[in-house]
C-alpha positions in Angstrom: 78.7 89.4 88.7 81.7 90.8 90.5 84.2 88.4 92.2 85.0 91.1 94.7 83.0 90.6 98.0 85.1 92.2 100.7 86.9 95.6 100.9 89.4 97.2 103.2 88.9 101.0 103.3 91.9 102.9 104.6 90.8 106.3 106.1 87.8 107.3 108.1 87.4 111.0 107.0 84.8 111.7 104.3 85.5 109.4 101.3 86.1 106.4 103.5 82.8 106.2 105.3 80.9 107.1 102.1 82.7 104.4 100.2 81.9 101.9 103.0 78.2 102.8 103.0 78.0 102.6 99.2 79.8 99.3 99.1 77.4 97.8 101.5 74.5 99.2 99.4 76.2 97.4 96.4 76.2 94.1 98.3 79.9 94.1 99.4 81.3 94.0 102.9 83.6 96.9 103.9 85.6 97.7 107.0 87.1 101.1 107.6 90.6 101.4 109.1 91.5 104.8 110.6 95.0 105.8 111.8 93.6 108.1 114.6 93.0 106.3 117.9 89.3 107.4 118.0 86.7 109.2 115.9 88.2 112.6 114.9 87.4 115.8 116.8 88.6 119.3 116.3 90.2 118.4 112.9 89.2 121.4 110.9 86.9 124.3 110.3 83.7 124.5 108.1 83.6 123.2 104.6 81.2 123.6 101.7 79.1 120.9 100.1 78.0 121.7 96.6 74.6 120.5 95.1 76.4 117.7 93.3 77.9 116.5 96.6 74.5 116.5 98.3 73.0 114.7 95.3 75.6 111.9 95.7 74.9 111.7 99.5 71.2 111.1 98.6 72.2 107.8 97.0 73.3 106.5 100.5 70.4 108.3 102.3 72.8 110.6 104.1 71.7 113.9 102.6 68.9 114.7 105.1 71.2 114.1 108.1 73.8 116.4 106.6 71.3 119.2 105.8 70.2 119.0 109.4 73.7 120.1 110.6 74.5 122.5 107.8 73.9 126.1 107.0 72.5 126.9 103.6 74.3 129.7 101.8 71.6 131.9 100.6 73.7 134.4 98.6 77.3 135.1 97.6 79.3 138.2 96.8 82.8 139.2 96.0 84.5 142.1 97.8 87.4 143.8 95.9 88.9 147.0 97.5 85.8 147.3 99.7 83.4 147.1 96.7 80.8 144.3 96.9 79.6 142.5 93.8 76.8 140.0 94.1 77.5 136.8 92.3 74.9 135.1 90.1 73.9 131.6 91.0 72.0 128.6 89.6 68.5 129.3 91.1 67.1 125.9 90.2 69.7 124.0 92.3 69.8 123.8 96.1 72.3 126.1 97.8 75.7 125.4 99.0 75.7 123.9 102.5 78.3 124.9 105.1 79.1 122.2 107.6 81.6 121.7 110.4 84.1 119.1 109.2 83.9 117.2 112.5 80.1 117.1 112.5 80.2 115.8 108.9 82.6 113.0 109.8 80.2 112.0 112.7 77.2 111.9 110.4 78.9 109.9 107.7 80.4 107.5 110.3 76.9 106.9 111.9 75.4 106.3 108.4 78.1 103.7 107.6 77.7 101.9 110.9 73.9 101.9 110.4 74.2 99.8 107.2 76.7 97.4 108.8 80.2 98.8 108.1 82.8 98.3 110.8 85.3 100.9 112.0 88.7 100.1 113.6 90.8 102.9 115.0 94.5 103.2 115.7 95.2 101.3 112.5 98.0 103.2 110.7 98.8 101.4 107.4 102.5 100.6 106.9 102.4 98.0 104.0 100.5 95.5 102.1 100.9 91.9 100.8 99.1 91.0 97.6 98.3 87.5 96.5 96.2 85.7 93.9 93.2 85.5 96.3 93.4 88.8 98.1 95.3 91.6 99.8 96.5 91.9 103.4 97.1 95.2 105.0 99.8 95.5 107.7 99.4 98.2 110.4 101.8 99.8 112.7 100.4 97.9 115.8 101.5 94.7 114.1 97.9 93.7 113.3 96.8 92.7 109.8 93.5 92.5 107.8 92.7 90.7 104.6 90.1 91.2 101.9 89.6 91.0 98.2 90.6 94.7 97.5 91.8 97.8 99.3 90.5 101.3 98.8 92.8 104.1 99.8 90.8 107.0 101.2 93.7 108.2 103.4 94.0 111.9 102.3 96.5 114.1 100.7 99.5 112.4 102.5 98.2 109.0 101.3 100.2 105.9 102.2 98.2 103.9 99.7 99.2 106.3 96.9 102.9 105.6 97.5 102.2 101.8 97.8 100.6 101.9 94.4 103.4 104.0 92.9 106.5 104.9 94.9 107.1 107.7 92.4 103.7 109.2 92.8 103.5 113.0 93.2 102.8 114.4 96.6 100.2 117.1 97.2 101.5 120.5 96.3 101.5 123.3 98.8 99.5 126.3 97.6 101.6 128.8 99.6 98.6 129.4 101.9 97.9 128.5 105.5 94.3 128.1 106.6 92.6 129.6 109.7 89.0 130.0 110.8 87.0 131.5 113.6 83.7 132.8 114.8 83.3 136.4 116.2 80.6 138.7 117.5 80.6 141.5 114.9 78.1 144.1 113.8 78.0 143.3 110.1 74.5 143.5 108.7 74.2 140.3 106.8 71.3 137.8 106.4 72.1 134.3 107.8 73.9 132.3 105.2 75.1 135.3 103.2 78.7 134.7 102.2 81.4 137.1 100.9 84.7 136.2 99.2 87.0 139.1 100.0 90.2 140.1 98.3 92.0 142.2 101.0 95.0 144.4 100.5 97.4 141.7 101.3 95.5 138.4 101.5 92.2 136.7 100.7 89.5 135.8 103.3 85.8 135.0 103.4 83.1 135.4 105.9 79.4 134.6 106.3 76.6 135.2 108.8 75.5 132.6 111.2 71.9 132.2 112.4 72.9 133.2 116.0 74.2 136.5 114.8 77.9 135.7 114.9 80.1 136.0 111.8 82.1 133.0 110.7 85.3 133.7 108.8 88.2 131.9 107.1 91.6 133.3 106.3 94.1 132.2 103.7 97.4 133.5 105.0 100.3 133.6 102.5 103.3 131.7 103.9 106.6 130.5 102.4 106.9 128.0 105.1 104.9 124.7 104.8 103.3 123.7 108.0 101.2 120.6 108.7 98.2 120.8 111.0 100.3 119.5 113.9 103.2 121.9 113.1 100.9 124.9 112.8 99.1 124.1 116.0 102.4 123.8 117.8 102.8 127.6 117.4 101.0 129.7 120.0 97.6 130.9 118.8 98.4 134.4 119.9 101.4 134.4 117.4 99.0 133.5 114.6 96.6 136.2 115.7 99.3 138.8 115.6 100.2 137.7 112.0 96.5 137.7 110.9 95.9 141.2 112.5 98.9 142.6 110.7 97.9 141.0 107.4 94.3 142.3 107.4 95.0 145.7 109.0 93.0 148.3 107.0 90.7 145.8 105.3 87.0 146.2 105.9 85.7 144.1 107.6 88.9 141.9 107.7 90.6 144.0 110.3 87.6 143.8 112.6 87.3 140.0 112.2 90.9 139.5 113.0 90.8 141.9 116.0 87.7 140.2 117.5 89.0 136.7 117.1 90.6 135.4 120.3 93.3 132.8 120.9 90.7 130.5 122.3 88.3 130.8 119.3 91.0 130.7 116.5 91.0 127.5 114.4 94.4 126.7 113.0 94.2 124.4 110.0 97.7 124.3 108.6 98.8 124.1 104.9 96.3 124.2 102.1 97.0 121.6 99.4 96.2 120.9 95.8 96.9 117.5 94.2 98.7 117.5 90.8 97.5 114.8 88.3 98.3 111.4 89.7 99.5 109.0 86.9 98.4 105.8 88.6 95.0 105.6 90.4 95.2 101.9 90.9 97.5 98.9 90.8 96.7 95.3 91.4 94.1 95.1 94.2 94.5 98.7 95.4 92.7 101.9 94.3 92.6 105.5 95.4 89.5 107.7 96.2 89.0 111.3 97.5 91.9 113.6 98.4 94.3 110.7 98.1 94.1 111.1 94.3 92.2 114.4 93.5 92.4 117.1 96.1 91.4 120.4 94.5 92.1 123.7 96.1 89.6 124.8 98.6 88.9 127.7 96.2 86.7 125.4 94.2 84.3 124.5 97.0 84.3 121.0 95.5 86.8 119.0 97.5 84.4 117.2 99.8 81.8 116.8 97.0 84.2 115.2 94.6 85.4 112.8 97.3 81.8 111.8 97.9 81.2 111.3 94.2 84.2 109.1 93.7 83.3 107.0 96.8 79.9 106.3 95.2 81.4 105.6 91.8 84.0 103.1 93.0 81.2 101.1 94.7 79.2 101.0 91.4 82.2 99.8 89.5 83.0 97.1 92.0 79.4 96.0 92.0 79.0 95.7 88.2 82.3 94.6 86.7 83.7 91.1 87.1 87.0 91.8 88.7 89.1 94.5 90.4 91.1 95.3 87.4 88.2 96.1 85.1 86.3 97.9 88.0 89.3 100.1 88.8 89.8 101.0 85.1 86.2 101.9 84.7 86.2 104.0 87.8 89.2 106.0 86.7 87.7 106.5 83.2 84.5 107.9 84.9 86.3 110.3 87.2 89.7 111.5 85.9 88.6 114.1 83.4 86.0 115.7 85.7 88.3 116.0 88.8 91.3 117.3 86.9 89.3 120.0 85.1 88.0 121.2 88.5 91.5 121.1 90.0 92.8 123.3 87.2 90.0 125.8 87.9 91.1 125.8 91.5 94.7 126.4 90.7 93.8 129.5 88.7 91.7 130.9 91.6 94.7 130.3 93.9 96.8 132.6 91.9 94.2 135.4 92.4 94.6 134.9 96.2 98.3 135.7 96.3 98.9 138.5 93.6 101.8 140.8 93.6 101.5 144.5 94.0 101.0 145.3 90.3 98.6 142.3 89.9 96.5 143.6 92.8 96.0 146.9 91.1 94.9 145.1 87.9 92.5 142.9 89.8 90.7 146.0 91.2 90.1 147.1 87.6 89.4 143.8 85.9 87.7 141.5 88.4 84.6 143.6 88.9 83.9 143.6 85.2 84.7 139.8 85.0 82.4 138.9 87.8 79.5 141.0 86.5 79.9 139.3 83.1 80.2 135.8 84.6 77.8 133.2 83.1 77.2 130.8 86.1 75.8 128.1 83.8 79.0 128.0 81.8 81.4 128.3 84.7 79.9 126.1 87.4 76.7 124.6 85.9 78.6 121.5 84.6 80.1 121.0 88.0 77.1 121.4 90.2 74.5 119.6 88.0 76.5 116.4 87.9 74.5 113.4 89.2 75.1 109.7 89.4 72.6 107.1 88.2 73.1 104.5 90.9 70.8 102.0 89.2 72.5 102.2 85.8 74.9 99.3 85.3 78.5 100.1 84.6 79.6 98.3 81.5 82.9 98.2 79.7 81.3 99.2 76.4 79.7 102.2 77.9 82.7 103.6 79.8 83.4 107.2 78.9 87.1 107.8 78.2 89.0 110.8 79.6 89.4 112.2 76.1 85.7 112.5 75.5 84.0 115.8 76.4 80.9 114.0 77.6 83.0 112.8 80.6 82.6 116.3 82.0 78.9 116.8 81.4 76.1 116.7 84.0 75.3 113.0 84.3 77.6 110.0 85.0 76.7 107.0 82.9 
């Protein structure tokens, strides 16, 4: 039986509340400490949850509540030089679910509090003190909190990551800034139909909402790195002018940019991707979610992988006798899978920002490539992944990162 009974969870976004809920299900007590002064609002646009992410949410009985606020994506297509190509899917799996990030945070928070997890806000982590009997977190308001272990779910600019390893890599900037919006546009699309469009100068995507509006997201190439706060400090009209110039001549990109207003534009800042992190844990601290494995948004797996890892750390802390063995088992279960998906996202990012010659080649090669795509081979192993919550995690059964089975569809 595990010696770990209490957990400090740093970060109240997606991975944090899921970890807290799963830890309580595992019989541990967890408190979530969030740097923001209150529950987050207006922090981002819509995100996709893949079937594997929903399956993981089912373990903590949060899947139905998430489906209730989500839009199922009923079909996907790629648009290259105005030519639409329908993408094959995996018909025996539930569809992708598009959900507003703020709504998802609320649902996950409510589920965590329902099982007894506590949330404390205005708690920005500045340091830790580790001892033989536990770990104490120190916050910027001079308060402290002590527990057996600390789980860092504090995002791509993780403080916990640097506490574990001062030389840990930072998240890489993809060279893209994110934007989103909703417009009234006459684009005949069934609700939930999504198109990934490679415009003349930049990539964007759009999908039809049940109320007839079109939701869209833009990836604007930019040499300048801007955080969410920095990007929002620039007038929205300036961003609109840049978006309209970038998508001029694209169909329907030009219309989407023209019909977006300064009031409806969502400014999201830099898009990140995490390089491999050498050290996932040290002593009584461990990382989950974007703090350790943030793939490009191109994968559609960022939130789902964070949810999976939050569930898996709870299993490992439940079943293994101490923090050290639990953290090692967790890393062995997760590293190969998340790094393979991150590599796929990095390749997709290159396609979003091609040079002039590469764009011409894309128009010739990509239609053939997408038509020949085998979805089972390319995304089947990602989306069929499930976690057996009831199966005990044992040292002798841990899959190592060098074993191909670590990337297959079921987590031991």
